[in-house]
C-alpha positions in Angstrom: 29.7 -15.3 39.2 29.9 -14.9 35.4 32.8 -13.4 33.4 32.4 -11.9 30.0 35.0 -11.2 27.3 36.7 -7.8 27.3 35.2 -5.1 25.2 37.3 -2.3 24.9 12.7 15.3 20.8 11.6 15.6 24.2 8.2 16.1 25.8 8.5 19.6 27.3 8.6 19.2 31.1 5.6 20.7 32.8 3.7 20.1 36.0 1.0 17.5 35.5 -1.6 16.4 38.0 -0.8 13.0 39.5 -4.3 11.9 38.4 -3.1 12.3 34.8 -4.9 9.8 32.6 -2.8 8.8 29.7 -4.6 9.4 26.4 -5.8 6.2 24.9 -3.2 4.8 22.5 -4.0 2.5 19.6 -4.5 -0.9 21.0 -1.7 -2.4 18.9 -0.2 -4.5 21.7 -3.3 -6.3 22.8 -3.5 -8.0 26.2 -4.9 -11.5 26.3 -4.7 -13.6 29.5 -1.9 -11.4 30.8 0.2 -11.8 27.7 0.9 -9.1 25.1 0.0 -10.3 21.6 2.8 -10.2 18.9 2.7 -7.1 16.8 4.6 -5.3 14.1 3.9 -1.9 15.6 6.5 0.7 15.5 7.1 3.3 18.3 8.5 6.7 17.6 11.9 7.4 19.1 10.4 9.3 22.0 8.8 6.1 23.4 5.6 7.9 24.2 7.4 9.9 26.9 5.5 11.6 29.7 6.6 13.6 32.7 4.5 13.5 35.9 4.9 14.7 39.5 4.3 11.8 41.9 3.4 12.7 45.5 5.9 11.8 48.2 5.4 11.8 51.9 7.6 11.9 55.1 8.8 8.6 56.6 10.5 7.8 59.8 14.3 7.7 59.4 16.1 6.0 62.3 19.6 6.9 61.4 21.6 9.3 63.5 22.7 12.6 61.9 26.4 13.2 61.0 28.3 16.0 59.4 28.2 15.7 55.6 31.3 16.2 53.5 32.6 16.4 50.0 30.9 16.7 46.6 31.0 14.9 43.3 29.5 12.4 41.0 28.1 9.5 43.0 29.9 11.0 45.9 28.3 12.1 49.2 27.9 15.9 48.6 28.1 19.0 50.7 24.6 19.9 49.6 23.2 17.0 51.5 21.3 17.5 54.8 20.8 15.2 57.7 17.7 13.1 57.7 15.9 14.7 60.6 16.1 18.2 59.1 15.3 17.1 55.5 12.0 15.4 56.1 10.2 16.8 59.1 7.0 15.1 60.3 4.2 16.0 57.9 6.5 16.8 55.0 4.8 16.4 51.6 6.3 16.9 48.2 6.5 15.6 44.6 9.0 13.6 42.6 9.6 14.5 39.0 9.2 11.3 37.1 9.7 10.2 33.5 7.4 7.5 32.1 8.0 5.6 28.8 4.9 3.7 27.6 4.5 1.0 25.0 1.5 1.2 22.7 -1.8 -0.1 24.1 -3.7 0.2 27.4 -1.9 -2.4 29.5 -1.5 -3.6 32.1 2.2 -3.8 31.3 5.1 -5.2 33.4 6.9 -2.4 35.1 10.6 -1.4 35.3 11.5 1.3 37.8 15.0 2.8 37.1 17.0 4.8 39.6 19.6 7.5 38.7 23.0 8.2 40.2 24.4 11.5 41.5 26.1 13.8 39.0 28.8 16.3 39.9 27.7 19.4 41.8 24.4 20.5 43.2 21.7 17.7 43.0 19.1 20.4 42.3 20.9 21.2 39.1 21.0 17.6 37.9 19.3 16.9 34.6 16.3 14.6 34.5 17.4 11.0 34.0 16.0 9.1 31.0 18.1 6.0 30.7 17.3 5.8 27.0 19.5 2.9 26.1 17.9 0.7 28.8 14.4 2.1 28.3 14.4 1.3 24.6 15.2 -2.4 25.2 12.4 -2.8 27.8 9.7 -0.7 26.1 10.0 -2.7 22.8 9.5 -5.8 24.9 6.2 -4.4 26.3 7.4 -2.9 29.6 6.4 0.5 31.0 9.5 2.2 32.3 9.3 4.7 35.2 12.3 6.9 36.2 11.8 9.1 39.3 14.1 11.9 40.3 14.5 11.4 44.0 14.1 14.0 46.7 16.3 17.1 46.2 17.2 16.1 42.6 16.2 18.2 39.6 12.6 19.4 40.0 11.7 17.1 42.8 10.6 18.5 46.1 12.6 18.2 49.3 16.3 18.1 50.0 19.1 15.7 49.0 19.8 13.7 52.2 22.9 11.7 53.2 24.6 10.2 56.2 28.2 10.7 55.0 30.0 7.3 55.3 27.0 5.2 56.5 26.3 3.5 53.2 23.5 1.4 54.6 21.7 4.5 55.7 22.4 6.3 52.5 20.9 3.5 50.4 17.8 3.2 52.6 17.2 7.0 52.7 17.1 7.0 48.9 15.0 3.8 48.8 12.3 5.5 50.8 11.2 7.5 47.8 10.6 4.3 45.8 7.8 3.4 48.1 5.9 6.5 47.0 6.7 5.8 43.3 5.7 2.1 43.4 2.5 2.9 45.4 1.6 5.4 42.7 2.5 3.1 39.9 0.6 0.0 41.0 -2.6 2.1 41.3 -2.5 2.9 37.5 -4.5 0.6 35.2 -1.5 0.4 32.8 0.7 -1.4 35.4 0.7 -5.1 36.2 1.3 -5.0 40.0 2.5 -8.6 39.9 5.3 -8.1 37.4 7.8 -5.5 38.7 11.5 -5.0 38.2 13.6 -2.4 40.1 17.0 -1.3 38.8 19.5 1.5 39.0 23.0 2.7 38.0 25.7 3.8 40.5 24.0 5.5 43.5 20.7 4.3 41.9 22.0 0.7 42.0 22.7 1.1 45.7 19.2 2.5 46.0 17.7 -0.5 44.2 19.6 -3.0 46.3 18.4 -1.2 49.5 14.8 -1.2 48.2 15.0 -5.0 47.7 15.0 -5.3 51.5 11.5 -3.7 51.8 9.6 -6.7 50.5 7.4 -4.6 48.2 4.7 -6.9 46.7 5.2 -7.9 43.0 8.9 -7.1 42.8 10.4 -10.1 41.0 14.0 -9.0 40.5 16.6 -6.2 40.8 19.2 -5.0 38.2 22.3 -3.4 39.6 24.5 -1.5 37.1 27.7 -0.5 38.9 25.8 0.2 42.2 27.5 2.0 45.0 28.5 5.4 46.5 31.8 6.8 47.5 32.7 9.7 49.8 35.8 11.4 51.1 37.6 11.3 54.4 36.3 7.9 55.5 36.7 4.2 54.7 33.8 4.2 52.3 34.7 0.9 50.6 34.4 -1.0 53.8 31.1 0.8 54.5 29.8 -0.3 51.1 30.7 -3.9 51.8 28.9 -3.7 55.1 25.9 -2.2 53.4 25.6 -4.9 50.9 25.9 -7.5 53.6 23.1 -5.8 55.5 20.9 -5.7 52.3 21.7 -9.4 51.6 20.6 -10.5 55.0 17.1 -8.9 54.5 16.3 -9.5 50.9 15.3 -12.7 49.1 14.6 -11.0 45.7 17.0 -12.3 43.0 19.4 -9.7 41.6 21.8 -9.4 38.6 24.9 -7.2 39.0 27.2 -5.6 36.3 30.7 -4.2 37.1 33.4 -3.4 34.6 37.2 -3.8 34.8 37.9 -0.1 34.2 35.1 1.3 36.4 36.6 4.5 37.9 34.4 4.1 41.0 34.0 0.4 41.8 36.5 -2.0 40.4 36.3 -5.8 40.2 38.0 -6.3 43.6 35.5 -4.1 45.4 32.6 -5.7 43.4 33.8 -9.2 44.5 33.8 -8.1 48.2 30.3 -6.6 48.0 29.0 -9.6 46.2 30.6 -12.0 48.7 29.1 -10.0 51.6 25.7 -10.0 50.0 25.6 -13.7 49.2 27.2 -14.8 52.5 24.4 -13.0 54.3 21.8 -14.9 52.3 21.1 -12.6 49.4 20.6 -13.9 45.9 22.9 -12.2 43.3 24.6 -13.1 40.1 27.7 -11.0 39.5 28.7 -10.3 35.9 32.2 -9.0 35.6 33.1 -7.6 32.2 36.2 -6.1 30.7 37.2 -2.6 29.9 34.4 -0.5 28.3 35.6 2.6 26.5 37.3 5.0 28.8 35.2 4.1 31.9 32.9 1.1 32.4 30.9 3.1 35.0 28.9 4.5 32.2 28.3 1.3 30.3 24.6 1.1 31.0 24.1 4.6 29.5 25.6 3.6 26.2 23.9 1.9 23.2 27.1 0.0 22.8 26.6 -1.4 26.3 23.5 -3.2 25.4 25.5 -6.1 23.9 27.1 -6.6 27.3 24.1 -6.4 29.6 21.2 -7.6 27.6 22.2 -11.3 27.0 22.7 -11.9 30.7 19.6 -9.9 31.5 17.5 -11.9 29.1 18.6 -15.1 30.9 17.8 -13.5 34.3 14.3 -12.4 33.2 13.5 -15.8 31.9 14.5 -17.4 35.2 12.2 -15.1 37.2 9.3 -15.4 34.7 9.4 -11.9 33.1 8.9 -11.1 29.4 11.9 -11.1 27.1 10.5 -11.2 23.5 10.5 -8.1 21.3 7.0 -7.1 20.3 7.5 -3.6 19.0 10.0 -1.9 16.8 11.4 1.5 17.6 11.9 4.0 14.7 15.4 5.3 14.4 15.9 9.0 13.7 16.9 9.9 10.2 20.7 10.2 10.0 22.1 13.5 8.9 24.3 13.0 5.8 27.8 14.1 5.2 27.6 17.7 4.1 31.0 17.9 2.4 31.6 21.2 4.2 35.1 20.2 5.4 37.2 17.2 6.4 36.3 15.9 9.9 39.8 16.5 11.3 40.2 20.0 10.0 39.7 22.1 13.1 40.7 25.2 11.3 37.7 24.9 9.0 35.1 25.0 11.8 33.3 28.3 11.7 32.9 30.9 14.4 35.2 29.3 17.0 37.9 31.1 18.9 41.1 29.2 19.8 39.7 27.6 22.9 36.7 26.3 20.9 39.1 24.8 18.3 41.1 23.1 21.0 37.8 21.6 22.3 36.9 20.5 18.8 40.2 18.6 18.7 39.4 17.1 22.1 36.0 16.0 20.6 37.8 14.2 17.8 39.5 12.0 20.4 36.3 10.9 22.0 34.5 7.6 21.3 31.3 7.3 19.3 28.4 8.1 19.5 29.4 11.8 19.8 28.2 15.2 18.6 29.6 18.7 18.3 27.4 21.8 18.2 28.2 25.5 17.7 26.6 28.9 17.0 27.5 32.2 15.3 28.1 33.6 18.8 31.1 31.4 19.2 29.3 29.1 21.7 30.0 25.4 21.4 29.4 22.1 23.1 30.4 18.5 22.5 28.9 15.3 24.1 30.0 11.7 23.9 28.0 8.6 24.5 25.0 8.4 26.8 21.5 9.5 26.0 21.1 11.2 22.6 24.4 13.1 22.3 23.2 15.2 19.4 20.3 16.6 21.4 22.4 17.1 24.5 25.1 18.9 22.6 22.6 21.3 21.0 20.9 21.9 24.4 24.2 22.6 26.2 25.4 24.9 23.4 22.1 26.9 23.5 22.5 27.5 27.2 25.4 29.8 26.4 24.2 31.4 23.2 21.5 33.9 22.3 21.8 32.7 18.6 20.6 29.3 17.4 23.1 26.4 17.8 23.5 23.8 15.0 25.2 20.5 14.8 28.6 20.6 13.2 29.7 17.0 13.4 28.1 13.7 14.4 30.3 10.6 15.0 32.7 10.5 12.1 31.1 13.0 9.7 30.7 16.7 9.3 27.0 17.6 8.9 27.3 21.4 9.0 25.9 23.5 6.1 25.7 27.2 5.7 22.0 27.0 5.3 19.7 28.0 8.2 
């Protein structure tokens, strides 16, 4: 176990055929004897983003059905269905999948990342992009594949759960990864012998469950605060049992990250899960880090989290023979300048807002960076802190509630608003 010091433009989604052939990109990262040649190439900030629909098929699910309960982020939700009803024999569907590609034709090492469960209806959950993690891997020559599992976002099927049976919950979600990996390894741009699987929260539990499947070419697993909680049952004990079960069936090395102020899975629970996993024969390195902002559960989604997870990940990748050297640069978006419109902390100067909006602007000022606040002449507003591209998310959320165009008012510690269109 390792301890670290405390640290306090999108491609429009559309349905694409799964036989989609990526347009030939400039062969800047050349492949020679399985190695990517050094290059000074620069990727745009979208990382050659594509969205595809990957076919998924029914699989046998041996777990008994139970009544589902509760709802919430990375919590077993009332929208879930029992396994037998969710995937009847002959069921076929598609999984909405984001792909980030480095320049060149490949084959590239592959990282498959798995999302957690947001609050509310899984069908309403936004497509996961994991930009902070994806940037670090794409610039090192990896292709990153991020599927939305059954019942999430635009993927087919229903979200399935077995209430407090965390072993079954992990394996149900892991079943989708077989379809994703089977698709990926057939693509000429994937090196089938160099695969990583990772995930955050429920996605971390999914990745650890998938490690038991013995999929060829999987060299390692990255677990960012992996787990699932539910209500009305001893879910912590069930999680410990699940990790013990996974450890008894997997020999793939794994690297785990859990923070001190994680609101879901604290250090004490992480220790218990790690002990159960390794006592059962699993290979896992646990990295326990200190408090991260207001909740360490979101560390992997923050650019500020890279300094925590990348150094240990680099060591891990070297141990398992995976690439670690940067071979591409990623262009940063041009920063909007201070506009001089008003002082940052002057909530009364923010145009268009009613009192509730002004209170929310004051709340925004208390949040950690990166952050963004957007508004429109209709009085609509939105603020976002941390995670993937807060400026774009703030604009998108504001626009959902406004017939008039939204604009950014503040980013981080500066007012960027102007009266110009």
